[in-house]
Structures are given as C-alpha cells and as structure tokens.
N, C-alpha and C positions, 0 to 999 in steps of 0.2 A: 089273508096271507096264503091259504092253501090254493086259492084261485090264481094268485100271482105266481106261485111256484109252478103250478101246472102250466100256465101260459109260457113261463120261461123254458120249461122242459120241452114244450111243443116247438118253441122257436129254435132251441138247440138241435132238436131232432130234424127240423126242416133244413138247418144249415148243413148238418151231416149228410142228409140225403142229397142235397144239392151238390156236394163236393167237399172233400176235405181241404183244409187250408192250413198253411204254416206261416208264422210271422217271424221276421228277423229285421235287423237294421243293416244298412250298407256296411257299417263298421264291423258288425258280427260276420257278415259274409266275407269281408276282406280277411279278417282274422282266420276264418275257416279255410280260405283259399291258400294263404301263405303258410299256415301252420306255425310252428315254433320258429321265431326269428332270433338267431344267436348274433347279437351285435358285436361280440368279441371276434367271431369269425368273419362277420360282415354279411350284409344283405346280399342274397344271390341274384343272379340275372332274372330267374323266373319270378322271384319275389318282387324285384324292382318293376317288372312289367305289370304285375298285378296291382302294385301300389299306383303306378302311373295311370292305369285304367280307372281305378277308383278316384284318383284326384281329377282326372279329366272329366269324368261324368258328373262329379258333384261340385267342382270349382272352376271349370272352364266352359264346357258346353256339353249338351246332350247329343249334339250332332258332330260327328268326326271321330277322332281316335288319337292314338299315339304311336309313334314309330318305336321300334325296338330300342331298349336301353343301350347306351354306349358307355363302356367302362372308361372312367377318367381317373383311375387310381383309387383315391379315397372316397369317390362318389360315383354315382350313376347319373348320366344326363339323358333326358328323354325329350325329344322334339314333338310337341303337340301338332297334330294334323287337323287343321281347322275346317269346319264345314263339310258339306257333302263332297266337295272337290278334293278334300284332304290337303289343303294348302299348308306347307310347313310353316310353323311359327318361328319368329326370330328370338322368342323368349323361351328358353328351355326350362323344363322341370328338373330340379336338382334333388337327388335322394342321397343323403350322406350314409355311407355303408356302415359306419361304426357308431353313429349317434341316433340314427333312425329319423333324423329331421328331414322333412319334405317341404320344399319351398319353391316359389316362383316369384319373380320380381313384381308382377302385377296381381298376385293372388295371396291367399292366406298361407301361413307357415303351420304345418302340422307335425305332431310327434307320433311316430309309429308306436312307441311305448304306451302313450296315452290311449291311442286307438285300441291296442290289443288288451289293455287293462280295463276297458270300459265294461262295466257290469250293470248298466242301467236296466231296471226292470221294464219290460215292454208293456205299454198300456194296452188294455183290452177294451173293445167297443162296449159301450153301455147301451147302444142301440145298433143292432146288427141285422139288417134285412138280408134274408137268404137270397142267393142268386136264383132267378127263375130262368131255367134253360129253355130254349126254343122247343116246342113240342115236335116239330118235324124238322129233321136234319137230313142231309144227303146220306146215302147208304154207305159211303166210304168214310164217314165221320168216325174217329177213334179217340181213345182216351189220351188227353194231353194235359200239360200243366201250364196254365197262364201265370206269368209273373208280372205283377204290377207294383209300381212304387208311387208313394204319395206322402204328403206332409200333413201331420196332425197339428193344427194350429192351437194356440193357447185357449181358444174358445171351445176346442173339441171338434171343430168342423174339419173337413177334408179339403186340401188344396194341392195344386201342382201334380195332378194325377198323370201318370204316363205308363205305357206298357214297356216292360223289359223283354218280355217274350210273349208273342201273340199265339193264339190257338191256331191261327191260319184260317179261322172261320169268323167272318164279320159278325154273324149272329151271336156266337158265343162271346166274343170280345165285348160287344155292346151290352150283353146281359150282365157281364162282370162289371163293366163301367157304371151301369145304372145302379147296381146294388152297392158297390163300394162308395160311390158318391153320396149315398144316403146314410152311411155309417156315421155314428157320432161317438166321441170319446169324452171322458170326464175332463173338465177344464184343467189346464196345466200351466206351469210357469213359463216353459220354453217350448217352441215347436220341436217336433221330432220327425225324422224321416223313417218311414217303415217300408218294408218290402213284403208283399203277400204272394205266396205261391198257392194257387187254387186249382185243384184237379177238376177238369171240366169235360163236358161232352162225352160222357160214358154211355154210349148207346150201341 
C-alpha cells in the first residue's frame, strides 16, 4: 500500500512538473461565458452568439462558424456558415429569447436552462501519463496554454480528440496529443465531452 501511494505521488508530481491542467465541459464553458441568463428579460445578443458558437461546434460541424444573431422579435435566428468557405446554410438556428430553447430543423433541440443547471461531476483519469515536453525548443518558445477537447467513452478510453487552441509549436502539440490519447477513465454509463487546458512549453 505504501509503495502504491508513493508511486501515485510521483505520478502526480510528474504531471504538475509537466504543466498545470484544468478540466471543464463545453456546457460549463458556455455557462461561464454567458453568465446569468434572465429569461424574463430575454437572452441578449452577446449570449445568443455564444450559444450559436456552442451549438455549431457540437451539433453542426467543427469547421466553419456562425453569422451574427439576427433579432426576430421573440427569438434570435443565426445562420450557420458551413465549411472552410463559410457557405451560408438555408437552415437557421433558432434561439427563443424567453424560453431558452435552442433548435434547428436538422439537429437536436436543447434547453439553455438544462445546460446551465448541469452539475455533473467531472471524471478524473485513473491512468494519467504526464506530458513529456521536447528537450530542445526554439529560443522564442514561451508559456502558452493548449486547449484540447475529447470524448470519454463508456469504456473509459479517449475518442474524438481535437485541438481548440494550439500552442503554435508542433512539438508541443504532439507531446500533448500522445499523453492525452493514453489517458484512461473509469467505465461510465454515458460518454462525456471534456475540455482540458494544459500549460505548456515553459522554457
């Protein structure tokens, strides 16, 4: 037992030395970005655009974006811009100002109230390999935060890895990718999407 505890402390220390990290979910990030939503007053323009970005990334495509929200009285309408060319979609995203319902004809319907009320405990890795940074980096390398998103499958394995914010250094990005791909979580009933912010390249 003592040896196992010692090994665990060494592993934790290695992770800390390699770079601090912070875990959230896309829903928690959206809640943080839009702050308190008062549905009696109505969802604001800024909140509608944040909701549109969230919906686009997770339910339409990871490539492209969304045009600014257009006020339609009791609702906001947002035109998805599909692909690298940003081709406007003919199917708008609708955000009801006073109910918080978010919908699109060919996608899921979401409730802002449910998203904001989500308090699911975040899973922690049961196998977490520390990031091994490159030993030699260019002299202009500086401290940055890499943001990655991935899905924890019911098996506890990692899937659908993607970068939300690169370090700008291929060496650092590859080091994070190799480490995170090897992380394992306890088995769970449903998959969950996590976002990790990892401080890197502090040389």
